[in-house]
C-alpha positions as CSV (number, residue, x, y, z in Angstrom):
1,X,113.7,-13.4,-23.3
2,X,113.4,-10.4,-25.6
3,X,113.5,-11.1,-29.3
4,X,113.0,-8.2,-31.7
5,X,110.2,-6.0,-30.4
6,X,108.4,-8.5,-28.2
7,X,108.6,-10.5,-25.0
8,X,108.6,-14.2,-25.8
9,X,107.6,-16.9,-23.4
10,X,107.2,-20.6,-23.8
11,X,103.5,-21.0,-22.9
12,X,100.5,-23.2,-22.9
13,X,97.3,-21.9,-24.4
14,X,93.9,-22.6,-22.8
15,X,90.3,-21.6,-23.2
16,X,87.8,-20.2,-20.7
17,X,84.5,-18.6,-21.4
18,X,85.3,-19.0,-25.1
19,X,88.4,-16.7,-24.7
20,X,92.0,-17.7,-24.9
21,X,94.4,-17.4,-22.0
22,X,98.0,-18.5,-21.5
23,X,100.2,-20.0,-18.8
24,X,103.9,-19.1,-18.9
25,X,106.9,-19.7,-16.7
26,X,108.6,-16.4,-15.9
27,X,112.0,-16.0,-14.2
28,X,111.7,-14.2,-10.9
29,X,114.2,-11.6,-11.9
30,X,111.8,-10.1,-14.5
31,X,108.7,-10.1,-12.3
32,X,109.4,-6.7,-10.7
33,X,110.2,-5.2,-14.1
34,X,107.2,-6.8,-15.9
35,X,104.6,-5.9,-13.3
36,X,104.8,-2.4,-12.0
37,X,102.3,-1.6,-9.2
38,X,101.7,2.2,-9.5
39,X,98.0,2.6,-8.7
40,X,98.1,3.4,-5.0
41,X,97.2,7.1,-5.4
42,X,94.2,6.3,-7.5
43,X,90.7,6.1,-5.9
44,X,89.3,2.6,-5.5
45,X,86.8,3.1,-8.3
46,X,89.7,3.8,-10.8
47,X,91.9,0.8,-9.7
48,X,91.7,-2.8,-10.7
49,X,93.3,-4.0,-7.4
50,X,93.2,-3.3,-3.7
51,X,95.9,-1.0,-2.3
52,X,99.1,-2.9,-1.5
53,X,99.3,-3.9,2.2
54,X,103.0,-3.2,2.8
55,X,102.9,-4.9,6.2
56,X,102.5,-8.3,4.5
57,X,105.5,-7.9,2.3
58,X,108.3,-8.6,4.9
59,X,106.5,-11.7,6.1
60,X,106.4,-13.1,2.6
61,X,109.9,-12.0,1.8
62,X,111.3,-13.7,4.9
63,X,109.4,-16.9,3.9
64,X,111.2,-17.0,0.6
65,X,114.6,-16.3,2.0
66,X,114.3,-18.5,5.1
67,X,112.9,-21.5,3.3
68,X,115.1,-21.1,0.3
69,X,115.1,-24.8,-0.4
70,X,111.4,-25.5,-0.2
71,X,109.3,-22.4,-0.6
72,X,106.3,-22.6,-2.9
73,X,104.2,-20.0,-4.7
74,X,100.9,-20.3,-6.5
75,X,100.5,-18.6,-9.9
76,X,100.3,-14.9,-10.5
77,X,97.3,-13.9,-12.5
78,X,97.7,-10.9,-14.9
79,X,96.0,-9.1,-17.7
80,X,97.8,-7.9,-20.9
81,X,96.9,-4.6,-22.5
82,X,98.8,-4.8,-25.8
83,X,99.5,-6.8,-28.9
84,X,99.7,-10.5,-28.3
85,X,100.2,-13.5,-30.6
86,X,100.6,-17.2,-29.9
87,X,102.6,-19.4,-32.3
88,X,101.9,-23.1,-31.8
89,X,104.8,-25.5,-31.6
90,X,103.0,-27.7,-34.1
91,X,99.6,-28.1,-35.6
92,X,99.6,-31.8,-34.7
93,X,97.0,-32.9,-32.3
94,X,98.1,-32.5,-28.7
95,X,100.8,-29.9,-29.6
96,X,98.8,-27.0,-31.0
97,X,98.3,-25.5,-27.5
98,X,102.0,-25.6,-26.8
99,X,104.1,-22.8,-28.2
100,X,105.5,-19.3,-27.9
101,X,103.6,-16.4,-26.5
102,X,104.8,-13.1,-28.0
103,X,103.8,-9.8,-26.3
104,X,104.7,-6.4,-27.6
105,X,107.3,-4.5,-25.6
106,X,105.0,-1.5,-25.1
107,X,102.2,-3.7,-23.6
108,X,101.0,-3.0,-20.1
109,X,100.7,-5.7,-17.5
110,X,98.2,-5.6,-14.7
111,X,98.2,-8.1,-11.8
112,X,94.8,-9.4,-11.0
113,X,96.0,-11.7,-8.2
114,X,99.4,-11.8,-6.7
115,X,100.6,-8.2,-6.1
116,X,101.9,-9.0,-2.7
117,X,103.9,-12.0,-4.1
118,X,105.3,-9.7,-6.7
119,X,106.4,-7.1,-4.1
120,X,107.9,-9.8,-1.9
121,X,109.8,-11.3,-4.8
122,X,111.3,-7.9,-5.6
123,X,112.5,-7.6,-1.9
124,X,113.8,-11.2,-1.8
125,X,115.9,-10.6,-5.0
126,X,117.7,-7.7,-3.2
127,X,118.8,-10.1,-0.5
128,X,119.4,-13.2,-2.7
129,X,119.9,-12.1,-6.4
130,X,120.5,-15.8,-7.4
131,X,116.8,-16.3,-6.9
132,X,116.3,-14.5,-10.2
133,X,116.9,-17.7,-12.2
134,X,114.0,-19.5,-10.6
135,X,110.5,-19.2,-12.0
136,X,106.9,-18.6,-11.1
137,X,104.0,-19.5,-13.3
138,X,101.9,-16.6,-14.6
139,X,98.4,-16.9,-16.0
140,X,97.9,-14.2,-18.7
141,X,94.5,-13.0,-19.8
142,X,93.8,-10.4,-22.5
143,X,92.8,-7.1,-21.0
144,X,89.6,-5.5,-22.2
145,X,89.5,-2.4,-20.0
146,X,89.2,-1.4,-16.3
147,X,85.7,-2.7,-15.8
148,X,86.8,-6.2,-17.0
149,X,89.9,-6.1,-14.8
150,X,87.9,-5.1,-11.7
151,X,85.4,-7.9,-12.5
152,X,88.2,-10.4,-12.8
153,X,89.6,-9.4,-9.4
154,X,86.1,-9.8,-7.9
155,X,85.6,-13.2,-9.6
156,X,89.0,-14.5,-8.6
157,X,88.4,-13.7,-4.9
158,X,84.7,-14.5,-4.7
159,X,85.1,-18.1,-4.1
160,X,88.4,-18.0,-2.2
161,X,88.1,-19.4,1.3
162,X,90.9,-18.8,3.8
163,X,91.9,-21.9,5.7
164,X,91.2,-21.8,9.4
165,X,94.0,-21.0,11.8
166,X,93.5,-24.5,13.2
167,X,94.2,-26.1,9.8
168,X,97.2,-23.7,9.4
169,X,98.6,-25.1,12.7
170,X,97.9,-28.7,11.8
171,X,99.6,-28.5,8.5
172,X,102.6,-26.4,9.6
173,X,105.7,-28.6,10.0
174,X,108.2,-25.7,10.4
175,X,106.9,-23.6,13.3
176,X,108.0,-25.0,16.6
177,X,104.9,-23.8,18.5
178,X,102.7,-25.6,16.0
179,X,104.7,-28.8,16.5
180,X,104.5,-28.5,20.3
181,X,100.8,-27.9,20.1
182,X,100.2,-30.9,17.9
183,X,102.3,-33.0,20.1
184,X,100.1,-32.2,23.1
185,X,97.0,-33.4,21.2
186,X,98.8,-36.6,20.5
187,X,100.2,-37.3,24.0
188,X,97.4,-36.2,26.3
189,X,94.3,-38.5,25.9
190,X,91.7,-35.8,26.7
191,X,93.2,-33.5,24.1
192,X,93.6,-36.2,21.6
193,X,89.9,-37.2,21.9
194,X,88.3,-33.8,22.3
195,X,90.4,-31.4,20.2
196,X,89.0,-30.2,16.8
197,X,92.0,-29.8,14.5
198,X,90.1,-28.1,11.7
199,X,87.6,-25.5,13.1
200,X,88.2,-22.4,15.2
201,X,84.7,-22.3,16.7
202,X,82.6,-25.3,17.6
203,X,78.9,-25.8,17.0
204,X,76.7,-26.6,19.9
205,X,76.4,-30.2,18.8
206,X,80.0,-30.8,18.2
207,X,81.5,-33.9,19.8
208,X,84.7,-31.9,20.4
209,X,85.4,-29.4,23.2
210,X,88.6,-27.5,22.3
211,X,89.8,-26.1,18.9
212,X,93.5,-26.5,18.0
213,X,94.0,-22.8,17.6
214,X,92.8,-22.3,21.2
215,X,95.6,-24.6,22.5
216,X,98.1,-22.8,20.2
217,X,97.0,-19.3,21.5
218,X,97.1,-20.5,25.1
219,X,100.6,-21.8,24.6
220,X,101.7,-18.4,23.3
221,X,100.3,-16.7,26.3
222,X,101.9,-19.3,28.6
223,X,105.3,-18.3,27.4
224,X,104.5,-14.6,26.8
225,X,105.6,-15.0,23.2
226,X,104.4,-14.0,19.7
227,X,103.7,-16.3,16.8
228,X,107.1,-17.3,15.2
229,X,109.2,-16.6,18.3
230,X,111.8,-19.2,19.2
231,X,111.0,-21.8,21.8
232,X,113.5,-23.3,24.2
233,X,113.6,-26.9,25.6
234,X,112.6,-25.4,28.9
235,X,109.6,-23.7,27.3
236,X,108.4,-26.9,25.8
237,X,108.8,-28.8,29.0
238,X,106.7,-26.2,30.9
239,X,104.0,-26.3,28.3
240,X,103.7,-30.1,28.5
241,X,103.7,-30.1,32.3
242,X,101.2,-27.3,32.5
243,X,98.7,-29.1,30.2
244,X,99.1,-32.5,31.8
245,X,98.3,-31.0,35.2
246,X,95.5,-28.8,33.9
247,X,93.7,-31.8,32.3
248,X,94.1,-33.8,35.5
249,X,92.8,-30.9,37.7
250,X,89.6,-29.7,35.9
251,X,86.9,-31.9,37.4
252,X,84.4,-31.4,34.6
253,X,86.9,-32.5,32.0
254,X,87.4,-35.7,33.8
255,X,83.6,-36.1,34.0
256,X,83.6,-35.9,30.2
257,X,86.1,-38.8,30.0
258,X,83.8,-40.9,32.3
259,X,80.8,-39.8,30.3
260,X,79.0,-38.3,33.2
261,X,78.4,-35.3,31.0
262,X,78.8,-34.8,27.3
263,X,80.6,-32.0,25.3
264,X,77.3,-30.3,24.5
265,X,76.4,-30.1,28.1
266,X,79.8,-28.9,29.1
267,X,79.8,-26.0,26.6
268,X,76.2,-25.0,27.6
269,X,76.8,-25.0,31.3
270,X,80.5,-24.2,32.0
271,X,83.0,-21.7,30.8
272,X,85.7,-24.3,30.7
273,X,84.3,-25.6,27.4
274,X,85.4,-22.4,25.6
275,X,88.5,-20.7,24.3
276,X,88.1,-17.7,26.7
277,X,88.9,-20.0,29.6
278,X,91.9,-21.6,28.0
279,X,93.5,-18.4,26.9
280,X,92.9,-16.9,30.3
281,X,94.7,-19.8,31.8
282,X,97.6,-19.1,29.5
283,X,97.9,-15.7,31.1
284,X,97.6,-17.2,34.6
285,X,100.2,-19.9,33.7
286,X,102.7,-17.3,32.5
287,X,102.3,-15.4,35.7
288,X,102.9,-18.5,37.8
289,X,106.0,-19.5,35.8
290,X,107.4,-16.0,36.4
291,X,106.5,-15.4,40.0
292,X,105.9,-18.9,41.4
293,X,108.5,-21.1,39.6
294,X,108.8,-23.5,42.5
295,X,105.2,-23.9,43.6
296,X,103.1,-23.1,40.5
297,X,101.7,-26.6,40.4
298,X,100.0,-26.1,43.8
299,X,98.1,-23.2,42.4
300,X,96.9,-25.1,39.3
301,X,95.6,-27.9,41.6
302,X,93.4,-25.3,43.4
303,X,91.4,-24.9,40.1
304,X,89.4,-28.0,41.1
305,X,87.7,-26.0,43.8
306,X,86.5,-23.2,41.5
307,X,82.9,-23.0,40.3
308,X,83.1,-22.8,36.5
309,X,79.4,-22.9,35.9
310,X,77.9,-20.2,33.7
311,X,75.0,-20.0,36.2
312,X,77.5,-18.4,38.5
313,X,76.9,-14.9,37.1
314,X,78.6,-13.2,39.9
315,X,82.0,-14.7,38.9
316,X,81.8,-14.8,35.1
317,X,79.2,-12.4,33.7
318,X,80.9,-9.5,31.9
319,X,84.1,-11.5,31.8
320,X,83.6,-14.9,30.1
321,X,80.1,-14.2,28.9
322,X,77.9,-11.2,28.3
323,X,74.6,-10.2,29.9
324,X,72.7,-12.1,27.2
325,X,74.5,-15.3,28.1
326,X,76.7,-15.5,25.0
327,X,80.4,-16.5,25.5
328,X,82.6,-13.6,24.4
329,X,86.3,-14.1,23.6
330,X,88.5,-11.1,22.9
331,X,91.6,-9.6,24.4
332,X,89.6,-7.7,27.1
333,X,87.4,-10.6,28.2
334,X,90.3,-12.9,28.3
335,X,92.1,-10.5,30.6
336,X,89.1,-10.0,32.8
337,X,88.6,-13.8,33.1
338,X,92.3,-14.3,33.9
339,X,92.0,-11.6,36.6
340,X,89.1,-13.4,38.2
341,X,90.9,-16.7,38.2
342,X,94.0,-15.1,39.8
343,X,91.8,-13.6,42.5
344,X,90.2,-17.0,43.2
345,X,93.6,-18.6,43.4
346,X,94.8,-15.9,45.8
347,X,97.4,-14.5,43.4
348,X,98.4,-10.8,43.3
349,X,97.3,-8.7,40.3
350,X,99.8,-6.7,38.3
351,X,99.5,-2.9,38.3
352,X,97.8,-3.0,34.9
353,X,95.4,-5.8,36.0
354,X,94.5,-3.7,39.0
355,X,93.5,-0.8,36.8
356,X,91.5,-3.1,34.5
357,X,89.7,-4.6,37.4
358,X,88.9,-1.3,39.0
359,X,87.5,0.0,35.7
360,X,85.4,-3.2,35.3
361,X,84.0,-2.9,38.8
362,X,83.1,0.8,38.3
363,X,81.3,-0.2,35.1
364,X,79.2,-2.5,37.2
365,X,78.5,0.2,39.7
366,X,80.7,-1.5,42.3
367,X,83.4,0.6,43.9
368,X,86.2,-1.2,45.8
């Protein structure tokens, strides 16, 4: 790669905002050497990048190593502060933008986008050095100072939109829980018809009732697992039985299928049209599997006798929705809602749930 006093890359020359930039294929083994991230101690105003989030690195590293045969990376974007020349392969039309990019050895390289990929590549090479011969595309811009580099970072991230967690589940063909979750939405008619596979929150006029990520999160709670944990055949069997029975039991869901009410009315009037209910049922389902493995289905069937209406403030205010009537879904409200469901089903509370419930009742001015 090194010839004389320069780095030399086969590259393609492009033009943006009347300025040249270059795209080159760089062997992974030189990425950690070429791009040195040493700005963590500088204040934000003197950096061209955000501080490296070291918690993200192991996840990306494991992705490279685990999916050695089909991992994929987008380009790293970097600025060059140093002498640069581009020698075209030919001056013939169609070839003048193909050539060799020469960069002085004393040039400084600054990553504008991709510092976590760089760090993960460095760690992955320690585990599998043979990765070093593979390549990643790097888009090189000419550096014109810190202000320009900071502006580039802002511009590159300004229009970036993260995919929703529902889309991430839908498109994930490796993760077992994602596959099980998608299978549910294909096999159970109610879920197939009323699950939104793209959004994580539904508008009041949405024809759907459940977001795919709510089913996924409920399944994690059902098994007491974290994202990425292995799933056994027994786990998968329980998930499918649980959902099949739940859909058969919730009266208002069956009313949706018979068109006695519509999705908008369900969300407006009942807590069972929201993720806080589903994920609460995940906690309840996990408890039943653990402590009632033989008769858990009988408890699920009792759900049809519960009043899920949002007008029943005595049961659900402060748990599934706040005093202003807005549904609220977070770890605490999911826990409080699951506690109420367990109480209504005649199930014992855990020691921690007892403490949480006592604190909740005291906050309401009720002492039990």
